[in-house]
N, C-alpha and C positions, 0 to 999 in steps of 0.2 A: 751443550751446556752453557757457552758463552752468550748464546743468543737469549737464552731464558734469562741469565743475569741482567743482559742488556735490557731486555724488556721490562724486567721488574724495576730496574733503576730509572727507566724512562716513566713508568707508570707512577712510581713514588715520587718523582720529581713533578710530574703533572699534577698529582693530587696535593702536593705541598703548596704549589703556586695557586691552584684553585681555592685552597682554604685561605692563603694569604690575601688574595684578592676579595674574598667575600668579608672579610673585616676591614677592608679599605672602604672609605666613603668618599664619594666624589666631592669635590668643591662646592658643587651646586646643592648637593644634599645637606652638607654642613652648614652652608650659608643659609638655606631654607629654614633649617631647625633652630639655628642659634643667633643669626645676624638679621635676618629678613624683618622681623618684628619691629626693629627701630630703624634699619637702613632702607626698608622698602623693597619691593620685589625687582626693581631695576636700578637700585641706588638711590631713588628719589623718596625720603621719608615723608611721612604725612605731616602737614604743617603743624599740628598739635605735638607731635613727637619732636619735630625739629626745634620747636620753641621750648618745650620742656626740658629736653635732654641736650640741647645744643648740636644736635645731629646735623651735619652738613650734607648737602646733596652731592652726588658724584660730579656734578657739573661745577663745583666751587673750585676756583683756581688754586686755593691752598692745598685742597685735596689732590687735585690733579698734579701738583708738583711732588707730592710725597713718593718716594720710592717703594719698591715691594718690601724692602728690608725694614724701612721705617714703618710700613702698616703692619708688617707681622710683629714687630715690636709694640706698636700701639694696641694691638689685639691681645698680644701674650700679656702685657703689663697694665693695660687700661689706659685711657686718655680722656681727660676732662671727666665727664660723669660716666663714661663707659667702664663698666667692671673689667677686671682683668680675666682672661680665659686661660691663663697658665694653671695646670692642674685640672681644669675641666674638659680642656681639649688637648690632644696631642699636638706636637710640633708640626706634623704632618697634616693634621686636619686643619689647624690655624693657617698653614701655608697654602693649602688647597682652598680654602674659603676666601683668602686674600686674592689668590690668581684668579678665583672665579668673579670676585667684586671688581677687579681691575679690568675685566671684560666689558664692564658698563662704561668705563672711562673712555675706552676706544670707540664706543658707538656714536 
């Protein structure tokens, strides 16, 4: 009897985790869906977008100095001409996109 209960508990936990993982989006997916159009595929915006919106490339020293926390706040609340993403993306999605974006800085 206890083996059956244990097996059901393990099965329920596995199904819960699988469901939770399906709702989570990777940072790359969030970035591509919401950020790439302005910030470029590798953090280098096209020249027209950079000029029109004031988007800095990932190579810009001021951008390199920003901490992860500062980038998350800028994404959540908006910065310059960038719209705020609070309410459009979850905190987890914003953090995931920022973590992904920061990988371009390290390259």
